[in-house]
C-alpha positions as CSV (number, residue, x, y, z in Angstrom):
1,M,-34.1,-8.0,-34.8
2,N,-37.1,-8.2,-32.4
3,A,-35.1,-10.6,-30.1
4,R,-32.2,-8.2,-30.0
5,T,-34.5,-5.3,-29.0
6,T,-36.0,-7.5,-26.3
7,R,-32.5,-8.3,-24.9
8,T,-31.5,-4.7,-24.9
9,L,-34.7,-3.7,-23.2
10,A,-34.2,-6.4,-20.6
11,A,-30.6,-5.4,-19.9
12,A,-31.7,-1.7,-19.5
13,L,-34.5,-2.7,-17.1
14,S,-32.0,-4.9,-15.1
15,L,-29.6,-2.0,-14.8
16,T,-32.3,0.4,-13.8
17,A,-33.5,-2.0,-11.1
18,A,-29.9,-2.6,-9.8
19,L,-29.4,1.1,-9.6
20,A,-32.7,1.7,-7.8
21,I,-31.9,-1.1,-5.3
22,S,-28.4,0.1,-4.5
23,G,-29.8,3.6,-4.0
24,C,-32.1,2.3,-1.4
25,S,-29.4,0.6,0.6
26,S,-27.5,3.8,1.6
27,D,-28.0,5.2,5.1
28,S,-29.3,8.7,4.6
29,G,-29.0,9.4,8.3
30,S,-25.2,9.6,8.3
31,D,-22.7,12.0,6.9
32,G,-20.7,9.7,4.7
33,A,-23.7,7.8,3.2
34,K,-23.7,9.7,0.0
35,S,-21.5,7.0,-1.5
36,G,-23.6,4.2,0.1
37,K,-20.4,2.7,1.5
38,P,-19.9,1.7,5.1
39,E,-18.0,4.2,7.3
40,I,-15.1,2.4,8.9
41,K,-13.0,3.8,11.7
42,V,-10.2,2.0,13.6
43,S,-9.0,2.6,17.1
44,G,-6.6,1.1,19.6
45,A,-4.4,-0.5,17.0
46,F,-1.3,-2.2,18.4
47,M,1.2,-5.0,18.0
48,P,3.0,-6.6,20.9
49,E,6.7,-6.6,20.3
50,P,7.4,-9.9,18.4
51,V,9.4,-12.6,20.2
52,N,11.0,-13.6,16.9
53,D,10.8,-12.9,13.2
54,Q,8.5,-15.8,12.5
55,M,5.1,-14.2,13.4
56,A,3.4,-11.4,15.2
57,G,-0.2,-10.5,16.2
58,G,-2.1,-7.3,15.4
59,F,-5.0,-6.0,17.4
60,M,-7.5,-3.2,17.0
61,V,-11.2,-2.2,17.1
62,I,-12.9,-1.7,13.7
63,E,-16.0,0.4,14.0
64,N,-18.7,0.7,11.3
65,G,-20.7,3.9,11.8
66,S,-23.1,3.3,8.9
67,G,-26.3,1.2,8.6
68,T,-24.5,-1.0,6.0
69,A,-22.7,-4.2,7.3
70,D,-19.4,-5.0,5.8
71,K,-16.6,-7.6,5.9
72,L,-12.9,-7.4,6.5
73,T,-11.5,-9.4,3.6
74,G,-7.8,-8.8,3.7
75,V,-4.8,-7.1,5.3
76,T,-1.5,-6.0,3.7
77,S,1.6,-4.7,5.2
78,P,5.2,-3.9,4.3
79,L,6.2,-6.0,7.4
80,S,5.1,-9.3,5.8
81,D,4.0,-10.7,2.5
82,D,1.6,-13.0,4.4
83,V,-0.9,-11.2,6.7
84,Q,-3.8,-13.4,7.7
85,I,-7.1,-12.9,9.4
86,H,-7.5,-15.3,12.3
87,E,-10.6,-16.4,14.2
88,T,-10.3,-17.9,17.6
89,K,-12.9,-20.5,18.6
90,N,-12.7,-22.9,21.5
91,Q,-9.2,-21.6,22.3
92,K,-8.0,-22.6,18.8
93,M,-7.1,-20.1,16.1
94,Q,-7.6,-20.7,12.4
95,Q,-7.3,-18.5,9.3
96,V,-10.5,-17.3,7.8
97,P,-11.2,-15.5,4.5
98,S,-13.1,-12.7,6.1
99,M,-14.8,-11.3,9.3
100,G,-18.0,-9.4,9.6
101,V,-18.2,-5.8,10.7
102,P,-21.8,-5.3,11.7
103,A,-23.8,-2.2,10.7
104,K,-23.6,0.4,13.6
105,G,-21.3,-2.1,15.3
106,R,-17.7,-3.1,15.8
107,L,-15.3,-5.9,15.2
108,K,-12.8,-6.4,18.0
109,L,-9.5,-7.9,17.2
110,E,-8.0,-8.6,20.6
111,R,-5.7,-10.8,22.6
112,G,-7.1,-14.3,23.1
113,G,-9.7,-13.7,20.4
114,N,-9.9,-12.8,16.7
115,H,-6.8,-11.0,15.4
116,V,-4.5,-10.3,12.5
117,M,-1.5,-12.5,12.1
118,F,1.8,-11.5,10.4
119,M,3.7,-14.5,9.1
120,G,7.4,-14.5,8.2
121,L,8.3,-11.0,9.3
122,K,10.8,-9.0,7.0
123,N,12.2,-7.4,10.2
124,K,11.5,-7.4,13.9
125,P,9.8,-4.2,15.1
126,K,10.8,-2.9,18.5
127,V,8.7,-1.1,21.2
128,G,7.9,2.4,20.0
129,D,8.0,1.5,16.3
130,K,4.9,1.8,14.1
131,V,3.7,-0.9,11.7
132,T,1.6,0.2,8.8
133,V,-1.2,-2.0,7.5
134,E,-4.0,-1.5,4.9
135,L,-7.3,-3.1,5.8
136,R,-9.4,-4.2,2.8
137,F,-13.2,-4.5,3.0
138,E,-15.9,-6.0,0.9
139,N,-17.7,-2.7,0.4
140,A,-15.8,0.1,2.2
141,D,-12.7,1.8,0.8
142,P,-9.4,0.5,2.1
143,V,-8.2,2.0,5.4
144,K,-4.6,2.6,6.3
145,V,-3.7,2.1,10.0
146,E,-0.6,2.4,12.0
147,L,-0.1,-0.2,14.8
148,D,1.9,1.0,17.7
149,V,4.5,-1.6,18.8
150,K,3.9,-2.1,22.5
151,E,5.5,-4.2,25.3
152,R,4.9,-8.0,24.9
153,T,2.6,-7.9,28.0
154,H,0.5,-5.0,26.8
155,N,-3.2,-5.8,27.1
156,P,-5.7,-2.9,26.8
157,Q,-8.5,-5.1,27.9
158,S,-7.2,-5.2,31.5
159,N,-7.5,-1.4,31.5
160,E,-11.2,-1.4,30.5
161,S,-14.1,-1.8,32.9
162,H,-16.5,-3.7,30.7
């Protein structure tokens, strides 16, 4: 009986400590920090018109406005049953399980770099269409995004002066 009481007390203390720690990790300086979850916003989302129905790339900027880092862990879309997160290193792309979205920072998914890859398209979207995706994160709530289908040569980087 004494061992059971000790285990119950240890469990209660562990739970209390976990709650206290999670309460300290929220960013009280931002509006959405009440939940302690990262604040994710997406901009510039587009997909160049696919050449065929085998694959297509998706590009966007994922911004994290909170002080809590997060990770993009998955992408789903009605366009494909296999949407992958790809990292580009040394001009080679490879599938990765996740990508970091830094606190008060951004993850750029762009041509020639990291991106989302749609494999085995169910149909071939045309310029002017919109493709819906749901981004899943380690901590933040899922985010639904519409990618504008653009000309195959569309590259917003060439319009920026960075």
